[in-house]
C-alpha positions as CSV (number, residue, x, y, z in Angstrom):
1,X,33.7,-2.9,5.9
2,X,32.1,-2.2,2.1
3,X,27.8,-3.0,4.1
4,X,29.3,-0.4,6.4
5,X,30.4,1.7,4.0
6,X,26.4,1.5,2.0
7,X,24.3,2.1,5.2
8,X,26.0,5.0,6.3
9,X,25.7,6.4,2.7
10,X,22.4,5.5,2.0
11,X,21.6,7.4,5.6
12,X,23.2,10.3,4.4
13,X,21.2,10.9,1.0
14,X,18.8,9.5,2.3
15,X,19.3,12.8,4.5
16,X,19.9,15.1,2.0
17,X,17.1,14.4,-0.4
18,X,14.7,15.3,2.6
19,X,16.6,19.0,2.9
20,X,16.0,19.4,-0.1
21,X,12.6,18.0,-0.4
22,X,12.7,20.5,2.3
23,X,14.6,23.6,0.6
24,X,13.2,22.9,-2.5
25,X,10.2,22.0,-2.2
26,X,7.8,24.5,-4.9
27,X,10.6,23.4,-7.4
28,X,10.5,19.4,-6.0
29,X,6.6,20.0,-6.8
30,X,7.0,21.3,-10.5
31,X,9.2,19.0,-11.5
32,X,6.8,16.1,-10.1
33,X,4.2,18.1,-11.8
34,X,5.6,17.4,-14.9
35,X,7.0,14.7,-15.1
36,X,4.5,12.7,-13.1
37,X,2.1,12.4,-16.2
38,X,4.8,10.8,-18.7
39,X,6.3,8.5,-16.1
40,X,2.3,7.3,-15.9
41,X,2.0,6.6,-19.7
42,X,5.5,5.2,-20.2
43,X,4.1,2.6,-17.1
44,X,1.2,2.0,-18.9
45,X,2.8,1.4,-22.5
46,X,4.6,-0.7,-20.3
47,X,2.3,-2.8,-19.0
48,X,0.3,-2.9,-21.7
49,X,3.0,-4.0,-24.4
50,X,3.2,-6.8,-21.2
51,X,-0.3,-7.5,-21.6
52,X,-0.5,-8.0,-25.3
53,X,2.4,-10.3,-25.3
54,X,0.9,-12.7,-22.4
55,X,-2.1,-12.3,-23.9
56,X,-0.8,-14.1,-27.0
57,X,1.0,-16.3,-25.4
58,X,-1.7,-17.3,-23.5
59,X,-3.7,-18.2,-27.2
60,X,-1.2,-20.1,-29.1
61,X,-0.8,-22.5,-25.6
62,X,-4.4,-22.9,-26.4
63,X,-4.1,-23.5,-30.2
64,X,-0.9,-26.4,-29.9
65,X,-3.4,-28.3,-27.0
66,X,-5.9,-28.0,-29.3
67,X,-3.5,-30.2,-32.2
68,X,-2.1,-32.4,-29.7
69,X,-5.5,-33.3,-28.6
70,X,-7.6,-34.0,-32.5
71,X,-4.4,-35.9,-33.6
72,X,-5.3,-39.3,-33.7
73,X,-3.2,-42.0,-31.5
74,X,-1.3,-44.1,-33.1
75,X,-2.4,-47.4,-32.8
76,X,-1.4,-50.4,-30.9
77,X,0.2,-52.8,-31.9
78,X,-1.8,-55.9,-32.1
79,X,-0.8,-58.1,-30.0
80,X,-0.2,-61.9,-32.2
81,X,0.7,-65.4,-30.2
82,X,4.0,-66.1,-29.6
83,X,5.6,-68.1,-32.5
84,X,6.7,-71.7,-30.8
85,X,10.0,-72.6,-32.0
86,X,10.8,-76.1,-33.6
87,X,14.0,-77.6,-32.1
88,X,16.4,-78.7,-34.5
89,X,18.0,-81.5,-34.3
């Protein structure tokens, strides 16, 4: 039942939005003109911040991989022949 109510309200809101844009088209265009540029600047700033974070992560990963590759591996344990046990009498 809730999904049906949400669907009906969604259709009503879309209809009211289209009617509002038609009735107040001049004002709507003014709002778009005034809000578009700040919105683009905000989205651009968020994208730039995210990109810088990704670049830093990539650099840190490369450094970590380089450290792992340059570490000398521990020498393998030398195999010693098994000592035979002498039976005790």
